[in-house]
N, C-alpha and C positions, 0 to 999 in steps of 0.2 A: 504494500500500500504506500503510495506516495502522491504528491500533488497537494496544492493548496485548496482547502475547503472554502467555499463561498457561503456567507451568511447574510441574509436579509432579515430585518424585523418586519413581521406581517401584522398590520394593524389597520384601523379604520377610524374615520372621524365620527365616532359614535360611542355608545355606552357599552359595550361588551364584546362585540365582534364575533370571535369564534368560540367563546365560552359563555353561553347563555346563563344568566343568574349570578355570575361571579362578581358583578358590580356590587352585590350586597356584602362581599367580604370586607371586613373592617380595614384591611390594608390596601384595598383596591382604590385607584384614583380615577377610573374612567368617567365617573360622573363630573369630573372637572374638565372634560374634553372641550367645553365651551370657552376655556381660558387660554391665553397665550402661554402662561406659565407651564401648563400641562405639556404643551408641545415643545417648548424650549428645554424643559427638564428632560424630556424623552430624548431629544436630539443629543444632548450632552452625554447621556448614558450610553447611547449607541456609538457615538464617536469615541468615547473612552474605551469601548469594547471593540473598536476597529471593525464594526459592522460595515459590510460593503454598501448597504443602503437600507432605507426604510421603504417597504412596499405597501402603499396605501390603497386599500380596496375601496370600492364604492358601489352603490346601487342607486337607481333613480326612482324605484318604486318601493312598495311595502310588501312584506311577506303575508299575503292574504289568502294563500291556498289552503292552509290548515283550517278546517271547519268552515271554509268559505268566507272568512272575515279576517281583518287585521287585528282583532281583539287580543289574541295570544301574543302577537308580536309587540303590540303596544304595552300590554301588561308586563311583559318580561324583558322589554328593551331589546328585542331581537333585531338588531341593526336598524332600529328606529327609536328615537330620532337620530338623524344622520346629517351632518353638515358637509359642506363642500370641501373635498380634500385638497384642492389646489391652493386654497387661501391660507393654509397653515405653513406652506412650504417656505415662503420668504422669512418667516420668523425662525424656523428651524435652520435655514441656511445662514441666518445672521449670527448664530452662535456656534457654527461649525465651519470647518474648512474643507473637509473631504467627504462627508457622508453623502451618498447618492440618494436620489428621490425617484422611485418608480411609482407613478400615480395612475390609477384606473380612470379612464374616461370612456364612456359609452358613445361610440360614433353614430349609433342609430338615430340619435336625437340632437346632434351637434352640427350646426352649419360649419363648413370647413374653414372659411376665412377667419372668423373670430376665434375659433379653436386654435388654428395655426398661430395666430398672433399671441394667444395666451401662453402657448408652449414656448414660443421664441422668447417672450418676456421672461418666463421663469428660467429658461436656459441662460439668459443674460444675468438675471439676479443671483443665480446660484453659481455663476462662473463655470457653466458647462457641466452641471451635475444632474441634469434632468433625464428621466426616462418616462415612457408612456406605455402603460399596459393596455393594449388594444382589445376592447371587448365589444360584442354586438348585443349583449343583454340576454336575459332569460326570464324576465318577469313581465307578465301581461299588464300588471299594474303600472309599470313604467310606460308601456305603450299607451294605456288609457290616459295617463297624465300628460302625454304628448298629443292627445286628441285623436288617437287611433283606437279602433275597436279591440285590437289585439296585436301582439307582435307579429312580425313577418315570419314565415316558415323558417325553420332552422337553417337549412342550406341556402335559402334565398338571402338571409342576412349576410352571408359571406360574399355573395355577389355584390351586394351594396358596399361591403367593406373593401373589396378589391378596388372599386371605383373611387371610394373615399381616399384610400391610400395613394392612388395615383395623383389625385388632386392635391393632397397635402404635400407629397414629394415635390410636385412642380413649384409650389409656393416656397417651401423651405430651401430647395436646392437650386431652382432655376430662375428665380425672379431677380436676384441681386448677384452681380459678379463679385469675386473675391476682392477686387480693387475698386468697388463702386464707392466706398465711403472714403472721402478725403479729409474731412474736418479741417479744411484750410482756412484758418482765421483771416489771414492776410487777404486772400482773394474773396473771402465771404462765401465760399462754396463748401457745402457739407457733403453732397453726393453728386456723382457724375450721372446726369440723365441718360447718357449713351450706354451706361453700364447697369442700368436698371430697366427691366421690361415687365410689361403685363404678361402673365401666362394665361393661356387659354386651355380649358379642359372641357371637351364636348361630351363628357361621359353621360351615361343614361340616367344616373341617379344624382350626381353632384356636379352638374355643369357650372363652370364659372369662367370669368374673364377678369383678372385682377392683378394689380401689383401687390406683392406681399407687404404688409404695413410695417413689418419690423425689419431693421437692418440685420445682416447675418449674425446669428448668435454663435457662441463657441463651437457647438456641435452641429448647428443647423437643424438637422433631423435629430430629435431626442433618441436616446437608446430605446429600442423597441422590445417590449415584453409582450408575451401572449400566453394565454392559459387554456386554450381550447384543446380538448383531448378526443373529440369525435373525429371520424375520418376527415370530414371537411375542415374541422378546426386544425388538425395536424397538418393538412396540406397548406393551409393559410400560414401557419407557423413556419413550416419549412421554407416558404417563399419569403416571408417578411421578418420574422422574429430574430432578434439577436439573443434574447434570453427567454426561456420558456419555463412556466410555472406548472408543475404537475402535482396532483393531490390524489391520495388513495390510502386505504387503511393498511395495506400490506405490500411487500415487494412484488408479490405475484400480480397485484393489480397495476403497479406503477412501471415495472421493468419493460413490459411490451410497449407502453406508450413512449417511454424514453427512447427505446430502440427505433420505433417507427418515426419519431420526430427527427432523430439524428439521420436516419436514412433519407428522409425527404429533403432535409437541408443539404446533405451530401450530394444529392442529385442536382442541386442548384450550385454546387461548388462552394458551399458555405459550412461553417460550424456554428453551433449554438452552445450557450451555457444553460444548463438545466438545474432549476431549483425545485426540490421536493418539499412538500409541506410536512412539518414536524413540530411537536411541542416537547420541550424539555423542562422537567421539574427536578430541581437540583437541591442537594443538601450536603453538608460536610461529611455526613455518614449516611449509610443506607437507611438506617432507622429514621434519621431526621428527614430524609427525602420522602419516605413513606408517610410519616406523620404530616408533612406539609401537603402531600397529595390527598390524604384523608381529610384534612381540614378544608381543602379546596372543594372536595366532593360534597361536603355538608352544605354548600351554597349553590349547587347546580340547579338549573331549571330544566326538567325533562320536557315540560310543555314548550319552553322556548326552543329547545333542541329540535323538537318535532316540527315546530313552525318554521325553523330554519331549513330543515331537510325537505319539508313539503314545498317550500319556495324553490329550492335548488332543483328538485326533481319534477315539479309540476304535478305531483301526486298528493292528494289529501290523505295524509296518514291518520287523521282522526277517524276515517272510515274503516280502518282495520282494527281487529282485536289486537291487544298488546302482544300476544304470543303467536300471531299469524305471520307466516313467512311473506316476505315482499317479493313480488315477481316483476320482471322487467316490463315496463310500459314505454313505448316510444311516443314522444310528444315534442313540442317546440321549446321546452325548457332546457335545462342543462343535461346533455346526454351522459357526460362522464360521471355526474353525481348519481344518476340512476344505475349506471354500470357498476359503480363502486359497491352498491349494496345488493346487487343481484348476480351478475355473471362475470365480473372482472376477475374474481378469485373463485374458481370452481370448488375449492376445498372448503369454502365457508358459505353458509346461508345466514341470512339476516331476518330477524323478526323486528316488529316495530319497537319492542322493548330493547332489543340490541341497539337499534339506532338511537333511541333516546339516551341510553347509557353512554354510548361511544361518542356521540356528537356533542354531548354536554360539556366536555373539556377538549378544546383543540380542534373542534370541527371533525372532519372526516379523516384527518391525518393520524399517524401513530403518536402515542405519548410515551416518552422514555422517562423513567423515574429512577433516580439513584445519585450516587456520587459523581463528580466530574469524570472519573475514570470509567465508571459503568456507562454513563451516557455517551461519552466519547467512543467507547467500544461499539455501542449500538448504532451511532451515526456512521462510523466507518463500515459496519456490517451493511447498513442500508445502502451506502454508496457502492460497495462491492456488489450487492445483489441487484441494484437497479441501474447502475451506470450514471446516476445523477452527479452533478458537480458540487452540490451544496444544498442548503435548505432555506426555505422561508419559515422562520420560526414564529409560531403563533404565541400570543401572550395569554396567560391565564389571569394573573393579577398585575395590574399596571401600577408602577413600573417595575415591580418586584421581579417578574419573570425575566425581563431583559437585563436587569441589574445583576441577577444571579448568573446569567450567561456570561456577562462581561467580567464578573468578579471570580467566578469559579470555573466555568467551562473553557473560556478562551485561553487562560494560562495552561490548562491541560492539553488543549489542542496544539498550542505553541510548543510545549515540551515534546510533543510527538512529531514536530515538524510539519503539522497539518494546517497551520494557520499563520497568516502574516504577522510580523512584529511591528510593522509600520505601514502607513499608506504610501503608495506611489504618488508622485505629483501628477497633475494633469486632470483632464475631464473624466467623467464617469466612464465613457467609452474607453479611454486610455487605461483607466484603473482595472477595468474588467478584461480587456483584450490585449493590452500592451500596444495598441495601434494608435493612429492619429485620431483627431477629434471627429473626422468626417467619415460617413459611410462610403465604402469603396466598392468597386466591382468585385464580384458579380451581383451584389445586392441590387434589386431593381431600382432603388432610389438613385443610384449613381447614373442611371440613364437620363435623368432629368437635370443634370448639372448645367449651369449657365454655359451656353455655347455662343462664343463670339461671332461665329459664322452666320448665325440666325439674325435676320433683321429685326429691329425693334418693332414690337406689336403695339400699336397705339392704344392708349387707355380707353378710348371711346371708338370702337370700330364702326 
């Protein structure tokens, strides 16, 4: 075993995220999520622990599949209330120097031009530390909030996404030349008009004709994350993603997905960094870790866990008896979530009770409990079994879970030569890949780089 392990902190601008009910724990701080202090404290903890980044999840709807209402989600704070994840990033960036920011934004309901400007703005403000987790959504409630009767069919959403990516790439990569900005005080010229052009995108879903409103940011296109594990989601990741987030309860569920994504990226001549979801509960001794875990479980919400999984799968788990096995149902919600509790691991079957117990801490990923050495052993075994490069670590109690990782686990991984002892300089893309700040061929974004041989397109054709 060798190689440096990657670690992201997996969280959300809400009260509980992946551990429903744990907001009631006396040491948990997630009810403070509406304060800047909460986010700046978190950022300092993560940078002290040399985390590669913070991975901010998001949803635009509510979990209202369980029992056909949002009551359980509201009662148990199951990812609602939830605030905008983009707006906490400048505060976190202001108190850190190296921490990366991977933020989830659902492209199904975002006009391309203002979104591209927001990401460029954040890439400027963070000094090139921005990443975008590209999602197409899985909640009908989000579609209804956008004035639609329901979300588009699962695979159709990826057709829309392909068109969206091309439009965004054109803005980020093709509107401004590298030498467009002069900032010449003497001449009074800020930018050269002949080195800035309106880009045209005649796509079927997101047509546009516009000059990108932001001057080139350090990375131009943010580091691209993707989390789809369905066949269509994997194909999209293989074409676009630089980092892929996979989740599942066992190596048997995760390993085939990692292999498939790597193979699809390889077909494009690219490599990807894969993060698997995991929760670590640490103690100085095995007994201390078990006691901590037991104390956490005293605060779990099984109702919240079932509301969460019902939203992920699109299946109302309140309609099942607690000990009834769950069978695969195909719909337009999250395909991988349903796979995880039905057929992803043939050696295991799931009842509703199993789901309520498992998802209540750490969501659908594995939970490792023990000393730093025990947890490090488990993480190395997961990497061996799945081929992942590292982990998106979920939080149980904020900020205790991540502080324990920084204080206890990171030194153990460093002792084994499995974790960095300092940050590399440069942008997030440089830190992750050792490459320059810009996307390069054969990534499809490179095809939209500013081309001096193309005549300027007027802003008003």
